[in-house]
C-alpha positions in Angstrom: -68.4 133.4 -32.2 -69.9 136.1 -34.6 -71.7 139.2 -33.3 -74.7 138.0 -35.2 -74.5 134.7 -33.2 -74.1 136.5 -30.1 -77.2 138.8 -30.5 -79.2 135.6 -31.4 -78.3 133.9 -28.2 -79.2 136.9 -26.2 -82.9 136.8 -27.7 -83.3 132.9 -27.3 -85.9 131.8 -24.8 -84.0 128.4 -24.0 -82.9 129.5 -20.5 -86.2 131.0 -19.6 -88.1 128.0 -20.8 -86.1 125.6 -18.9 -86.8 127.7 -15.8 -90.4 127.3 -16.2 -89.9 123.5 -17.0 -88.1 123.3 -13.6 -90.8 124.9 -11.8 -93.5 122.6 -13.3 -91.2 119.5 -12.6 -91.1 120.7 -9.0 -94.7 121.0 -9.1 -95.3 117.5 -10.4 -93.0 116.0 -7.7 -94.6 118.0 -4.8 -97.9 116.9 -6.2 -96.9 113.1 -5.9 -96.0 113.7 -2.2 -99.4 115.3 -1.3 -101.0 114.1 2.0 -104.7 113.7 2.6 -106.2 117.1 3.3 -103.6 118.9 1.4 -104.0 121.0 -1.9 -101.1 122.1 -4.4 -101.6 125.1 -6.7 -99.3 126.3 -9.6 -99.0 130.0 -10.3 -101.8 130.7 -7.9 -100.2 132.3 -4.6 -96.8 131.9 -5.7 -94.8 129.8 -8.1 -96.3 126.9 -6.2 -98.1 126.5 -3.1 -99.4 123.9 -0.7 -102.2 124.4 1.5 -101.7 122.1 4.6 -104.6 120.3 6.4 -103.7 122.4 9.5 -104.6 125.6 7.7 -101.2 126.6 6.9 -99.6 127.5 3.6 -96.1 126.7 2.2 -95.2 129.1 -0.7 -92.5 127.7 -3.1 -90.1 129.7 -5.4 -88.2 127.7 -8.0 -84.9 129.3 -9.6 -83.0 127.3 -12.2 -79.9 128.2 -14.0 -78.1 126.8 -17.0 -74.8 128.6 -16.2 -71.7 126.7 -15.9 -71.0 128.3 -12.6 -74.0 127.5 -10.4 -73.1 128.9 -7.1 -75.8 130.8 -5.2 -73.5 133.9 -4.3 -74.2 136.0 -1.2 -75.5 138.7 -3.4 -77.5 136.6 -5.9 -80.1 138.6 -7.5 -82.8 135.7 -7.6 -82.2 135.2 -4.0 -82.8 138.6 -2.9 -85.6 139.3 -5.3 -87.5 136.3 -4.1 -87.1 137.3 -0.2 -88.2 140.9 -1.1 -91.3 139.4 -2.9 -92.0 137.4 0.2 -91.9 140.4 2.4 -94.1 142.4 0.1 -96.6 139.5 0.6 -96.2 139.9 4.3 -96.6 143.8 4.0 -99.8 143.5 1.9 -101.6 141.8 4.6 -103.6 143.7 7.3 -102.6 141.4 10.1 -98.8 140.7 9.1 -98.0 138.5 12.1 -101.1 136.2 11.4 -99.8 135.9 7.5 -96.4 135.0 9.1 -97.7 132.5 11.5 -99.8 130.8 8.7 -97.1 130.6 6.1 -93.8 128.8 5.4 -91.3 130.0 2.7 -89.1 127.7 0.6 -86.8 128.7 -2.1 -85.6 125.7 -4.2 -82.8 126.1 -6.6 -80.1 124.1 -8.5 -77.6 126.6 -7.6 -75.0 125.6 -5.1 -74.4 126.7 -1.5 -70.9 127.7 -1.8 -69.3 130.2 0.7 -72.6 132.2 0.8 -72.4 134.4 3.9 -76.1 135.0 4.2 -76.9 131.1 4.2 -74.3 130.6 6.8 -75.6 133.4 8.9 -79.1 131.9 8.3 -78.0 128.4 9.5 -76.4 129.9 12.7 -79.7 131.8 13.3 -81.5 128.6 13.0 -79.5 127.2 15.9 -79.1 130.0 18.0 -82.4 132.1 17.4 -80.4 135.3 17.8 -82.1 138.0 15.5 -79.3 140.8 16.0 -76.4 139.0 14.4 -78.3 138.1 11.1 -80.1 141.7 11.2 -76.5 143.2 11.3 -75.4 140.8 8.6 -78.1 142.0 6.4 -77.3 145.7 6.9 -73.6 144.8 6.3 -74.7 143.2 2.9 -76.8 146.2 1.8 -73.8 148.4 2.3 -71.5 146.1 0.6 -73.2 146.4 -2.9 -73.6 149.1 -5.4 -76.2 147.5 -7.2 -79.3 149.6 -6.8 -81.8 146.8 -7.2 -79.9 144.7 -4.7 -79.8 147.5 -2.2 -83.6 147.9 -2.6 -84.3 144.3 -2.3 -82.1 143.7 1.0 -83.6 146.9 2.5 -87.1 145.7 1.8 -86.3 142.6 3.9 -84.7 144.7 6.6 -87.7 147.1 6.7 -90.1 144.8 8.4 -88.3 145.1 11.6 -86.6 142.5 14.0 -89.7 140.8 15.3 -91.4 140.1 12.1 -87.9 139.4 10.4 -87.2 136.8 13.2 -90.6 135.0 12.5 -89.8 135.0 8.7 -86.4 133.7 9.0 -87.6 131.0 11.3 -89.9 129.9 8.6 -87.6 130.3 5.8 -85.8 127.3 4.1 -83.5 127.8 1.2 -83.0 124.6 -0.7 -79.9 124.4 -2.8 -78.5 122.0 -5.3 -81.9 120.7 -6.0 -81.1 119.2 -9.4 -82.1 116.0 -10.8 -85.7 116.7 -10.5 -86.8 114.1 -13.1 -85.2 111.3 -11.6 -86.5 112.3 -8.1 -90.0 112.4 -9.8 -89.6 108.8 -11.1 -88.1 107.6 -7.7 -91.4 108.9 -6.2 -93.5 107.1 -8.7 -91.4 104.1 -7.9 -92.1 104.4 -4.2 -96.0 104.8 -5.1 -96.2 101.7 -7.4 -93.3 99.5 -6.4 -93.1 98.4 -10.1 -90.3 97.7 -12.6 -88.4 100.6 -14.4 -90.4 100.0 -17.6 -93.7 100.6 -15.7 -92.2 103.6 -13.9 -91.5 105.1 -17.3 -95.0 104.7 -18.6 -96.5 106.2 -15.5 -94.2 109.1 -15.7 -95.0 109.8 -19.3 -98.6 109.7 -18.8 -98.6 111.6 -15.7 -96.4 114.5 -17.1 -98.7 114.8 -20.3 -101.9 114.6 -18.4 -100.7 117.4 -15.7 -99.5 119.5 -18.6 -102.8 119.4 -20.4 -104.9 119.9 -17.2 -102.6 122.8 -16.6 -103.1 124.5 -20.1 -107.0 123.8 -19.9 -107.4 125.3 -16.5 -105.3 128.5 -17.1 -106.6 128.9 -20.6 -110.2 129.0 -19.0 -109.0 131.4 -16.4 -109.2 128.9 -13.6 -106.9 128.3 -10.7 -104.8 125.2 -11.3 -105.0 123.8 -7.9 -105.1 120.2 -7.2 -106.2 118.5 -3.9 -105.1 115.1 -2.6 -108.5 113.8 -3.5 -108.5 115.6 -6.7 -105.2 114.2 -7.7 -106.6 110.6 -7.5 -109.9 111.4 -9.4 -108.2 113.3 -12.3 -104.8 111.4 -12.5 -105.4 108.2 -10.8 -105.5 106.6 -14.4 -102.0 107.5 -15.1 -101.0 104.7 -12.4 -103.5 102.1 -13.7 -100.9 100.4 -15.7 -99.0 99.7 -12.7 -101.8 97.8 -10.9 -103.8 96.3 -13.9 -103.6 92.5 -14.3 -100.8 91.8 -16.4 -99.5 88.3 -17.5 -97.1 87.1 -14.8 -93.4 87.1 -16.4 -92.1 83.9 -17.7 -88.4 83.0 -18.2 -87.0 80.3 -20.3 -84.3 78.7 -18.2 -82.4 75.5 -18.1 -82.9 73.4 -14.9 -81.0 70.1 -14.6 -83.2 66.9 -14.2 -83.0 64.7 -11.1 -80.7 61.9 -11.5 -83.1 59.0 -10.6 -85.9 60.6 -12.6 -88.4 57.7 -12.4 -88.0 57.6 -8.6 -90.1 60.9 -8.3 -93.2 60.3 -6.4 -95.5 61.9 -9.1 -93.9 59.9 -11.8 -94.6 56.7 -9.8 -98.1 57.5 -9.4 -98.7 58.2 -13.2 -96.8 54.9 -13.8 -99.1 52.9 -11.4 -102.3 54.1 -13.2 -101.0 53.2 -16.7 -100.7 56.9 -17.9 -97.2 56.4 -18.8 -94.7 53.5 -19.0 -91.1 53.2 -17.6 -88.5 54.9 -20.0 -91.2 57.0 -21.7 -90.0 60.2 -23.2 -93.1 61.8 -21.3 -91.1 61.3 -18.0 -88.6 64.1 -19.0 -91.4 66.2 -20.4 -93.4 66.1 -17.3 -90.6 66.8 -15.1 -89.4 69.6 -17.0 -92.9 71.0 -16.7 -92.9 70.7 -12.9 -89.4 72.1 -12.3 -90.1 75.0 -14.5 -93.2 75.9 -12.3 -91.6 75.3 -9.2 -88.8 77.8 -10.3 -91.3 80.4 -11.5 -93.2 80.4 -8.3 -90.1 80.9 -6.3 -89.2 83.8 -8.7 -92.5 85.3 -8.5 -92.8 85.1 -4.9 -89.1 86.5 -4.2 -89.8 89.5 -6.9 -93.1 90.5 -5.4 -95.4 89.6 -8.4 -97.3 87.6 -6.2 -97.9 87.3 -2.2 -97.3 84.2 -0.1 -101.2 84.6 0.9 -102.1 84.6 -2.9 -100.1 81.4 -3.4 -101.6 79.8 -0.5 -105.1 80.5 -1.7 -104.2 79.4 -5.3 -102.8 76.1 -4.0 -105.9 75.3 -1.8 -108.1 76.2 -4.8 -106.0 73.8 -7.0 -106.6 70.9 -4.4 -110.3 71.9 -4.3 -110.5 71.1 -8.0 -108.6 68.0 -7.9 -110.7 66.7 -4.8 -114.0 67.4 -6.8 -112.9 65.6 -9.7 -111.5 62.8 -7.6 -114.7 62.3 -5.7 -116.9 62.3 -8.8 -114.6 60.0 -10.9 -114.3 57.3 -7.9 -117.8 57.7 -6.5 -118.8 54.4 -8.1 -115.5 52.6 -6.7 -116.5 53.9 -3.3 -119.9 52.4 -3.6 -118.4 48.8 -4.8 -116.0 49.1 -1.8 -119.1 49.7 0.5 -120.7 46.8 -0.9 -117.9 44.5 -0.1 -115.7 44.5 -3.2 -111.8 44.5 -2.4 -109.7 47.3 -4.0 -107.4 44.5 -5.6 -110.7 43.0 -7.4 -111.3 46.7 -8.7 -107.6 47.5 -9.9 -108.5 47.6 -13.6 -111.5 50.1 -13.0 -109.2 52.2 -10.7 -106.6 52.3 -13.3 -109.0 53.3 -15.9 -110.5 55.9 -13.7 -107.2 57.3 -12.6 -106.3 58.1 -16.1 -109.8 59.7 -16.7 -109.1 61.9 -13.7 -105.5 63.1 -14.8 -106.9 63.8 -18.4 -109.6 65.9 -16.7 -107.2 67.8 -14.6 -104.7 68.3 -17.5 -107.5 70.3 -19.3 -107.6 72.8 -16.4 -106.1 76.5 -17.2 -105.7 77.8 -13.6 -105.1 81.5 -12.8 -102.8 82.3 -10.1 -104.1 85.8 -9.6 -107.5 86.8 -10.9 -107.4 87.1 -14.8 -103.9 86.0 -15.0 -104.0 82.6 -16.7 -101.0 80.4 -16.1 -101.6 78.5 -19.3 -102.3 74.7 -19.6 -98.4 73.8 -19.4 -97.8 75.6 -16.2 -101.1 74.6 -14.7 -100.1 71.0 -15.6 -96.7 71.2 -13.9 -98.5 72.7 -10.8 -100.6 69.4 -10.5 -97.6 67.4 -10.9 -95.8 69.3 -8.1 -98.8 68.7 -5.8 -98.8 65.1 -6.6 -94.8 64.8 -6.0 -95.6 66.5 -2.6 -98.4 64.0 -1.7 -100.9 66.6 -1.5 -103.0 64.9 -4.3 -103.1 61.7 -6.0 -104.6 59.6 -9.1 -105.0 56.0 -7.7 -108.2 55.7 -5.6 -105.7 54.3 -2.8 -102.9 56.7 -3.4 -102.7 57.9 0.3 -102.2 54.4 1.6 -99.8 53.5 -1.3 -97.4 56.6 -0.8 -98.1 58.2 2.3 -96.6 55.3 4.5 
């Protein structure tokens, strides 16, 4: 590498920019986790903060590195500068103890926790709650370095005294190896929407761009960029609209084997009896294929969660109501003649003619399984064929006596 290239790399803002990006991605992730009554802020009280419904506040610091060696060392400058800054927050308050009792502190970093003496001591303290051991560890670490800034940071932490230090460390969390933040955001969107990958990507892109725009506008106008749980739904709920809007149910072209005795199917027998089709007709294969495609798709949509069992039950009942209303209207005159003493046998020609009228009427119906999600004529026809094959509906006036025996 030339000297010029080395100088250029030292003056590029890439590593700094990615650190800000990491901070914003963490904000985005935490915003997706907001609970009712909570409010999140970006660069207001800290890098990020969350005001909880119980009146307490969580302060977040986000530290990212692009270095090949990503260990959070015992004397890591980012670590101690962060802890020192939080101690300054505590000291700045008139009532230090009240501030401590109302605040939690979380340092999130993509650096790894590898042989960090301080973190090991902090973990032990969380278990035994013995302040003396970790207090002595802090003094030891301060004396082990010649770096004046580090000495100053560590001394500042020590300076609040054992009582306040004990509370501070109790409420301190250091989250290491916190990488893959974009994947975590998308996984959170997946949990919220329970939609396929393509929809998650659309929601992610929309939410990211709208949050960035809102941040820019609020900060430019010298406003605090804070979002409450209620605000999030109001300002950014539209980003999730694509996951819940009425989209066409997915259809698949699949090959389904036909039954061996295709003309023995009940719905085919019914259609042959009223004279809609003849034995050996090519229509038998066509109608059977439509019915099997529908049954396969209904099973697929249910299994994949595109529709719920309750929606399927309501849809089927509505379909039967459509058929029943048409059946009553078509055969009203036959009902009257039978009531007047005519036999069904004497009325067979009229019944067959009306049966064909009935099936023709039903074939024109384009059903919607879910509101505004049309099945199309082909699938609607296949659905009615399936219902007649299951003897939930029929075409002949006397179909129940003929086929339900």
